[in-house]
FITORDREN-283494 format. One line per 8 residues: for each residue x, y, z of N, C-alpha, C. Coordinates in Angstrom, 2 decimals. Layout:
! residues N
X:Y:Z:X:Y:Z:X:Y:Z | ...
This chain:
! residues 82
133.31:157.26:181.30:133.18:158.35:180.39:133.27:157.75:179.02 | 132.23:157.91:178.09:132.29:157.28:176.84:133.13:158.19:175.85 | 133.73:157.49:174.88:134.57:158.22:173.91:133.67:158.71:172.73 | 133.95:159.85:172.33:133.20:160.52:171.18:133.86:160.11:169.89 | 133.25:160.47:168.84:133.69:160.09:167.46:135.11:160.71:167.21 | 135.35:161.85:167.71:136.67:162.48:167.45:137.83:161.75:168.20 | 137.48:161.37:169.44:138.41:160.65:170.21:138.78:159.27:169.59 | 137.70:158.57:169.07:137.89:157.32:168.42:138.67:157.48:167.16
138.42:158.46:166.38:139.10:158.66:165.13:140.64:159.00:165.45 | 140.85:159.80:166.42:142.34:160.09:166.81:143.01:158.80:167.33 | 142.35:157.97:168.07:142.96:156.69:168.53:143.21:155.82:167.32 | 142.39:155.75:166.39:142.62:154.81:165.23:143.73:155.34:164.44 | 143.82:156.62:164.22:144.95:157.20:163.44:146.25:157.00:164.12 | 146.28:157.22:165.45:147.53:157.01:166.23:147.88:155.56:166.19 | 146.96:154.63:166.25:147.29:153.20:166.23:147.86:152.82:164.84 | 147.21:153.37:163.82:147.76:153.03:162.45:149.11:153.62:162.19
149.38:154.84:162.64:150.68:155.41:162.49:151.75:154.66:163.27 | 151.35:154.41:164.51:152.36:153.80:165.41:152.75:152.32:165.05 | 151.73:151.55:164.73:151.97:150.17:164.50:152.26:149.78:163.04 | 151.55:150.35:162.10:151.66:149.91:160.76:151.63:151.05:159.78 | 152.68:151.79:159.47:152.65:152.84:158.54:152.18:152.43:157.21 | 152.47:151.17:156.80:152.02:150.70:155.48:150.42:150.54:155.45 | 149.93:150.22:156.63:148.52:150.08:156.74:147.82:151.37:156.30 | 148.38:152.55:156.62:147.80:153.85:156.25:147.69:153.93:154.75
148.82:153.61:154.11:148.81:153.69:152.58:147.77:152.73:151.97 | 147.71:151.52:152.56:146.76:150.52:152.13:145.31:151.01:152.33 | 145.08:151.56:153.39:143.85:152.14:153.71:143.42:153.31:152.77 | 144.38:154.10:152.47:144.09:155.24:151.49:143.79:154.68:150.10 | 144.61:153.66:149.72:144.41:152.96:148.38:143.01:152.31:148.31 | 142.67:151.64:149.39:141.37:150.99:149.45:140.19:152.00:149.36 | 140.36:153.08:150.07:139.40:154.11:150.13:139.20:154.77:148.68 | 140.38:154.92:148.05:140.29:155.42:146.71:139.61:154.57:145.69
139.85:153.27:145.80:139.11:152.19:144.96:137.60:152.30:145.25 | 137.26:152.33:146.56:135.84:152.47:146.92:135.18:153.65:146.31 | 135.82:154.76:146.42:135.20:155.98:145.81:135.11:155.93:144.33 | 136.16:155.35:143.70:136.08:155.20:142.18:134.99:154.25:141.79 | 134.89:153.06:142.48:133.81:152.15:142.13:132.45:152.71:142.37 | 132.25:153.54:143.46:131.02:154.19:143.68:130.69:155.13:142.55 | 131.61:155.99:142.16:131.38:156.99:141.09:131.01:156.25:139.77 | 131.79:155.09:139.44:131.44:154.36:138.24:130.03:153.79:138.27
129.64:153.32:139.41:128.20:152.71:139.52:127.18:153.88:139.42 | 127.48:155.03:139.94:126.48:156.15:139.78:126.44:156.53:138.37 | 127.65:156.65:137.70:127.64:157.03:136.28:126.94:155.99:135.38 | 127.09:154.69:135.68:126.42:153.65:134.94:124.94:153.69:135.16 | 124.53:153.94:136.42:123.08:154.03:136.71:122.46:155.21:135.98 | 123.11:156.31:135.91:122.63:157.45:135.24:122.54:157.24:133.70 | 123.56:156.56:133.18:123.55:156.29:131.80:122.35:155.34:131.43 | 122.09:154.38:132.34:121.04:153.43:132.09:119.74:154.14:132.07
119.53:154.97:133.12:118.23:155.71:133.19:118.04:156.67:131.98 | 119.17:157.28:131.55:119.08:158.07:130.34:118.66:157.36:129.08 | 119.20:156.11:128.94:118.84:155.25:127.85:117.37:154.95:127.76 | 116.88:154.59:128.95:115.45:154.20:129.07:114.59:155.43:128.79 | 114.98:156.57:129.16:114.18:157.82:129.04:114.09:158.17:127.60 | 115.31:158.10:126.87:115.31:158.44:125.50:114.48:157.37:124.68 | 114.67:156.13:124.98:113.87:155.05:124.34:112.32:155.30:124.49 | 111.91:155.70:125.66:110.49:155.98:125.89:110.08:157.14:125.09
110.91:158.26:125.05:110.53:159.43:124.26:110.45:159.15:122.77 | 111.25:158.16:122.31:111.20:157.81:120.88:110.14:156.72:120.53 | 109.52:156.22:121.56:108.47:155.14:121.44:109.09:153.80:121.10 | 110.22:153.53:121.73:110.95:152.23:121.51:110.51:151.30:122.64 | 110.08:150.10:122.27:109.68:149.09:123.27:111.06:148.49:123.90 | 111.08:148.56:125.27:112.31:148.13:125.90:112.16:146.79:126.63 | 111.00:146.15:126.50:110.76:144.90:127.16:111.67:143.77:126.56 | 112.34:143.00:127.48:113.10:141.82:127.07:114.18:142.19:126.12
114.83:143.39:126.26:115.97:143.81:125.46:117.08:144.25:126.32 | 118.23:143.99:125.86:119.48:144.49:126.52:119.71:145.92:126.27 | 120.49:146.58:127.11:120.72:148.03:126.92:121.51:148.25:125.61 | 122.33:147.36:125.15:123.03:147.47:123.89:122.04:147.44:122.77 | 121.01:146.52:122.78:119.98:146.51:121.84:119.19:147.76:121.76 | 118.91:148.29:122.90:118.11:149.50:123.00:118.87:150.70:122.40 | 120.13:150.77:122.73:121.02:151.83:122.17:121.09:151.79:120.64 | 121.22:150.54:120.13:121.28:150.35:118.67:119.96:150.74:118.04
118.84:150.40:118.63:117.50:150.91:118.16:117.42:152.41:118.17 | 117.93:153.05:119.22:117.88:154.53:119.41:118.67:155.11:118.27 | 119.86:154.59:117.95:120.81:155.07:116.86:120.05:154.93:115.49 | 119.42:153.78:115.32:118.71:153.66:114.06:117.60:154.61:113.81 | 116.82:154.79:114.95:115.68:155.70:114.88:116.14:157.16:114.70 | 117.24:157.52:115.30:117.83:158.87:115.08:118.30:159.14:113.70 | 119.04:158.11:113.16:119.53:158.20:111.78:118.33:158.34:110.77 | 117.23:157.61:111.04:116.14:157.67:110.09:115.43:159.00:110.17
115.51:159.77:111.25:114.83:161.05:111.36:115.67:162.16:110.76 | 116.93:161.89:110.45:117.79:163.00:109.98:117.65:163.19:108.46
């Protein structure tokens, strides 16, 4: 009789609680770090795509330029239009 996902999860939790209570807190901490890093990478990817979209809308050439250079060019262009 094969074990389902619920039974496996229950066995893992029981194993962690029974043998290593500290392991549970380490697992939670690691999971928290993983979620935080994922959110940061998603945020950074969104920021990057927003920068390129704005640069394209303003007619700024982005070839062979870093994101910092592109942002500076966007700032200059926006200041000149005000």
